[in-house]
C-alpha positions in Angstrom: 157.0 106.4 -3.9 159.0 107.5 -0.8 161.0 104.9 0.9 159.0 105.4 4.1 155.7 104.5 2.3 157.3 101.4 0.8 158.6 100.3 4.1 155.1 100.8 5.8 153.4 98.8 3.0 155.9 96.0 3.4 155.4 95.8 7.2 151.6 95.8 6.8 151.7 93.1 4.1 154.1 90.9 6.1 151.9 91.3 9.1 148.8 90.2 7.2 150.6 87.1 5.9 151.8 86.1 9.3 148.3 86.6 10.7 146.9 84.4 8.0 149.4 81.7 8.7 148.6 81.9 12.4 144.9 81.6 11.8 145.4 78.7 9.5 147.6 77.0 12.0 144.8 77.3 14.6 142.2 75.6 12.2 141.2 72.0 13.1 143.3 69.3 11.5 140.3 68.1 9.5 140.0 71.5 7.8 143.6 71.8 6.9 143.7 68.4 5.4 141.1 69.4 2.8 142.1 71.3 -0.3 140.7 74.7 -0.8 137.9 74.9 -3.4 140.1 77.0 -5.7 142.6 74.2 -5.9 140.0 71.7 -7.0 138.0 73.6 -9.7 138.7 72.9 -13.3 141.1 75.9 -13.3 142.8 74.9 -10.1 145.5 72.6 -8.9 143.8 69.3 -9.8 143.5 70.4 -13.4 147.1 71.6 -13.5 148.3 68.0 -13.2 145.4 66.2 -14.9 145.6 68.4 -18.0 149.0 66.7 -18.5 148.2 63.2 -17.2 144.5 62.6 -18.1 143.5 65.6 -20.1 140.2 64.2 -21.4 138.6 64.0 -17.9 139.3 67.6 -17.3 137.6 68.6 -20.5 134.7 66.3 -19.7 134.3 67.9 -16.3 134.6 71.4 -17.7 131.6 70.7 -19.9 129.5 69.1 -17.1 126.6 70.6 -15.1 128.6 69.8 -12.0 131.3 72.3 -13.2 128.7 74.9 -14.1 127.3 74.6 -10.5 130.7 75.2 -9.0 131.0 71.6 -7.8 134.7 70.8 -7.3 136.8 67.7 -7.9 137.1 67.3 -4.1 133.3 67.5 -3.5 133.1 64.1 -5.3 136.5 62.6 -4.5 136.7 63.3 -0.7 136.8 60.3 1.6 133.6 59.8 3.5 133.0 57.7 6.7 133.5 54.1 5.9 135.7 54.6 2.8 139.3 53.7 2.4 141.4 56.8 1.8 144.7 57.7 0.3 147.0 60.7 0.3 147.3 62.2 -3.2 149.7 65.1 -3.4 148.7 66.4 0.0 145.0 65.8 -0.6 143.2 63.1 1.3 140.9 61.4 -1.2 138.6 58.4 -1.4 140.4 55.4 -2.8 137.3 54.6 -4.8 134.5 57.0 -5.6 131.2 55.1 -5.2 127.5 55.8 -5.0 128.1 56.8 -1.4 129.7 60.0 -2.7 126.9 60.6 -5.1 124.2 60.2 -2.5 125.7 63.0 -0.4 123.8 65.3 -2.8 121.4 62.9 -4.5 119.9 60.9 -1.7 116.4 60.5 -3.2 117.8 59.2 -6.5 120.2 56.8 -4.6 117.4 55.4 -2.4 115.1 54.9 -5.5 117.9 53.2 -7.4 118.8 50.9 -4.4 115.2 49.6 -4.5 115.3 48.8 -8.2 116.3 45.6 -10.0 119.3 47.5 -11.4 120.7 47.3 -7.8 121.2 44.1 -5.8 119.1 41.8 -8.0 121.4 42.7 -11.0 124.5 41.7 -9.0 122.9 38.6 -7.5 121.8 37.4 -10.9 125.5 36.6 -11.6 127.3 36.4 -8.2 124.5 35.3 -5.9 125.1 36.6 -2.3 128.9 37.0 -2.8 130.2 40.1 -0.9 126.6 40.9 0.3 126.1 41.6 4.0 123.1 40.1 5.9 121.5 43.6 6.0 121.9 44.1 2.3 120.4 40.6 1.5 117.4 41.5 3.8 117.0 44.9 2.2 117.1 43.4 -1.4 114.7 40.6 -0.5 112.2 43.0 1.0 111.7 44.5 -2.5 112.5 41.6 -4.7 111.9 38.2 -3.0 114.1 35.4 -4.3 116.1 37.7 -6.5 118.9 38.5 -4.1 119.2 35.5 -1.7 120.1 33.1 -4.4 123.1 31.0 -5.6 125.5 32.2 -8.2 124.5 31.8 -11.9 125.2 28.3 -13.0 125.9 29.1 -16.6 128.3 31.9 -15.6 130.2 29.5 -13.3 130.7 27.1 -16.2 131.9 29.9 -18.5 134.6 30.8 -15.9 135.9 33.7 -13.9 137.4 35.6 -17.0 134.0 35.6 -18.7 132.3 36.6 -15.5 134.6 39.5 -14.8 134.9 41.0 -18.3 131.5 39.8 -19.7 128.8 39.3 -17.1 129.9 41.9 -14.6 130.4 44.4 -17.4 126.7 45.0 -17.0 125.7 43.4 -13.8 128.3 45.4 -11.8 125.8 48.3 -11.9 124.3 46.7 -8.7 127.5 45.8 -7.0 128.0 46.0 -3.2 130.7 48.6 -2.5 133.3 48.2 0.3 131.8 51.3 2.1 128.4 49.6 2.3 126.7 51.5 -0.5 125.1 49.8 -3.4 125.6 50.2 -7.1 127.4 52.5 -9.6 125.8 55.7 -10.7 128.5 56.2 -13.3 127.3 53.2 -15.4 124.6 55.5 -16.8 125.9 59.0 -16.1 129.6 58.6 -16.8 132.3 59.6 -14.3 133.3 63.1 -15.2 130.6 64.4 -17.6 127.9 63.2 -15.1 125.5 63.8 -17.9 121.7 63.7 -17.7 121.7 63.8 -21.5 123.9 60.7 -21.7 121.5 58.8 -19.4 118.6 59.6 -21.8 120.4 58.2 -24.8 119.0 54.8 -26.0 122.6 53.7 -26.7 123.5 54.2 -23.0 120.8 51.7 -21.9 121.7 49.6 -25.0 125.2 48.9 -23.6 123.5 46.2 -21.6 120.0 45.9 -22.9 120.9 44.4 -26.2 121.6 41.0 -27.8 119.6 37.8 -28.1 118.5 37.5 -24.4 117.1 41.0 -24.0 117.1 42.8 -27.3 115.6 46.1 -26.1 117.9 48.3 -28.0 117.4 46.5 -31.3 113.6 46.5 -30.7 113.6 50.2 -29.9 115.6 51.1 -33.0 113.2 49.1 -35.2 110.1 50.6 -33.5 108.3 53.8 -34.5 109.7 55.4 -31.4 113.2 54.6 -32.4 112.9 55.7 -36.0 111.3 59.0 -35.0 114.0 59.7 -32.3 116.8 59.0 -34.7 115.3 61.2 -37.3 114.6 64.1 -34.9 117.3 63.7 -32.3 118.9 67.1 -33.2 115.8 68.9 -32.0 115.6 67.2 -28.6 116.6 68.9 -25.4 118.2 65.9 -23.7 119.8 68.1 -21.0 116.5 69.4 -19.6 116.1 69.3 -15.8 114.4 66.0 -15.0 111.8 67.6 -12.7 111.0 70.2 -15.4 111.1 68.0 -18.5 108.2 68.6 -20.9 107.0 67.0 -24.2 108.4 70.2 -25.9 111.9 69.1 -24.7 111.4 65.5 -25.8 108.3 64.9 -28.0 109.7 61.5 -28.9 110.4 59.0 -26.0 113.6 57.1 -25.2 114.1 54.4 -22.7 114.5 56.9 -19.9 111.3 58.8 -20.9 109.1 55.8 -20.4 110.8 54.1 -17.4 112.1 57.0 -15.3 111.3 60.6 -16.5 109.0 63.1 -15.0 107.4 64.1 -18.3 105.0 67.1 -18.1 104.7 66.9 -14.3 104.9 63.2 -13.8 107.2 62.1 -11.0 110.8 61.2 -11.6 112.1 57.9 -10.4 115.4 56.0 -10.5 113.6 52.8 -9.7 113.2 51.4 -13.2 110.8 48.7 -11.9 108.1 51.1 -10.8 106.3 51.3 -14.2 106.6 47.6 -15.1 103.6 45.2 -14.9 105.1 41.8 -15.8 108.3 39.8 -15.1 109.1 39.6 -18.8 112.5 38.2 -18.2 111.2 35.0 -16.6 110.5 31.6 -18.2 106.8 32.1 -17.6 106.0 35.7 -17.1 103.7 36.4 -14.2 102.2 39.8 -13.2 104.4 41.7 -10.8 103.1 42.3 -7.2 102.5 46.0 -8.2 100.9 45.1 -11.5 98.1 47.6 -11.5 100.2 50.5 -10.2 103.0 49.8 -12.6 100.6 49.6 -15.5 98.9 52.8 -14.5 102.1 54.7 -14.1 103.5 53.5 -17.5 100.2 54.3 -19.2 100.3 57.9 -17.8 103.5 58.3 -19.8 101.9 56.8 -22.9 98.9 59.2 -22.6 101.2 62.2 -23.1 101.3 61.2 -26.8 98.6 58.6 -27.4 94.8 58.5 -27.0 93.5 56.1 -24.3 91.9 53.9 -26.9 95.3 53.3 -28.6 97.0 52.7 -25.2 94.4 50.2 -24.1 94.6 48.3 -27.4 98.4 48.2 -27.3 98.3 46.7 -23.8 95.7 44.2 -24.7 97.7 43.0 -27.7 101.0 42.9 -25.7 99.4 40.9 -22.9 97.9 38.5 -25.4 101.5 37.8 -26.7 102.7 37.3 -23.2 99.9 34.8 -22.4 100.4 32.9 -25.7 104.2 32.7 -25.1 103.7 31.5 -21.5 101.5 28.7 -22.8 104.2 27.5 -25.3 106.9 27.7 -22.7 104.9 25.9 -20.1 104.4 22.9 -22.4 108.1 22.6 -23.2 108.9 23.2 -19.5 106.8 20.2 -18.7 108.6 18.2 -21.4 111.9 18.9 -19.7 110.5 18.1 -16.3 109.3 14.7 -17.6 112.7 13.9 -19.1 114.3 14.6 -15.7 111.8 12.6 -13.8 112.3 9.7 -16.2 116.0 9.8 -15.4 117.0 10.8 -18.9 118.7 14.0 -17.8 121.2 14.5 -15.0 120.5 16.9 -12.1 123.4 19.1 -13.1 122.6 22.2 -15.2 124.0 22.7 -18.7 125.7 19.4 -19.1 123.5 18.1 -22.0 122.7 19.7 -25.4 119.0 19.7 -24.9 119.4 21.9 -21.8 121.1 24.5 -23.9 118.5 24.3 -26.5 115.7 24.7 -23.9 117.6 27.7 -22.5 117.7 29.4 -25.9 114.0 28.5 -26.4 112.8 30.6 -23.4 115.7 32.9 -22.6 116.3 34.2 -26.1 113.2 33.7 -28.2 110.5 33.7 -25.5 111.9 36.9 -24.0 112.3 38.5 -27.4 108.6 37.9 -28.4 107.4 39.4 -25.1 109.7 42.4 -25.2 108.9 43.0 -28.8 105.2 43.1 -28.0 105.6 45.7 -25.2 108.0 47.9 -27.2 106.4 48.0 -30.6 108.8 45.6 -32.4 106.7 43.6 -34.8 109.5 41.6 -36.4 110.8 40.6 -32.9 107.4 39.3 -32.0 107.3 37.2 -35.2 110.5 36.2 -36.9 112.9 36.7 -33.9 110.3 35.4 -31.5 107.4 33.1 -32.4 109.0 31.6 -35.5 112.1 30.6 -33.4 109.8 29.3 -30.6 108.1 27.0 -33.2 111.4 25.8 -34.7 113.1 25.2 -31.3 110.0 23.4 -29.9 110.1 21.0 -32.8 113.8 20.4 -32.3 113.3 19.9 -28.6 110.5 17.4 -29.1 112.7 15.4 -31.6 115.6 15.4 -29.1 113.3 14.3 -26.3 112.0 11.4 -28.5 115.6 10.4 -29.3 116.5 10.4 -25.6 113.6 8.2 -24.9 114.5 5.7 -27.6 118.1 5.4 -26.4 117.5 5.6 -22.7 119.4 8.9 -22.4 122.2 8.2 -24.9 122.8 10.5 -27.8 121.8 9.0 -31.2 124.3 9.2 -34.1 123.8 12.4 -35.9 121.7 14.0 -33.1 124.2 16.9 -32.8 122.9 18.2 -36.1 119.8 19.4 -34.2 121.9 21.9 -32.3 124.6 22.7 -34.8 123.2 26.3 -35.1 124.3 27.1 -31.5 
């Protein structure tokens, strides 16, 4: 190429670069402080460092639907109004990504979640009103009276801050109040960088918290016909289907999310996991929820995608019979404990006497298990893990009460054997 042509090309190229720099300099400061999208995609500048420092999260993001939709790292990590920010290699980022960042795109899901018991009631069940604003308390109480404006959990306080932080809040943190005023953590179910719908539909995801002696939903599900069929046919399920387009062809076997949240075959989608419930099964004595009829109807609409109405009606009648019978047993023992307290044989403080722990196990473990087993198709949990244990613990409670009355509130020699199984 002649020298003259090379020189002209150089001048034109230099002029374009200078012009671009001048245009960029004229941009508002808010624009220039934001990284360009190309920097924040999986192949961009964020990934260049994070492939070396935290490679797994890059791979997780690359496989996500967010990545496929050209969502960038910065779309989620940018600092929004009310959030503390930090400068990170010339990028201004949120110090903590919260549900406020998620609701920028998923407002309906956030608002449904915020109304649910997964939100503020979950937090308050452990921490009471700690870190909650007056507006947040009022909001939570509007949907769940008495479940938010409450004292911290007495048993958790006795166990201590280490157990609360690493144990209790490992699950109840899903409803935490965030410094930016938002509520909850979406990543508890969807994960931070894979942001997966399929993950949220996995029974094991719900089972991270909904397991164990006080709410054995995962164990009950795995033992139920639903769980057995799902585990046998999981490979044929389309767990990644769009929630608003999910059909019984995608998931002919239900998981937790199918029954409590999904829009199966045209049903509405919800992130309020309480909408389809009809009883407060977690309570000592389980009463009907205020929206009993609507909750029952909405859950049964899901059941009817697979079962005949006669089967659904029989199932509900049998489950409600278990709830009623369990309530009767718990009420009798609840009255026994109230009588001991009124007779001055128990102190006003919670959990300072062995019989209080046994009573807590009685309703909180075995009463709940019987009721959850009835509503989730877990026969063994209704019987051996539920009603048998209720019968055994009731006998032990009555013997302990008789001993307290004989001794005027002092433990008899050998009485510890009644609770040695704790």
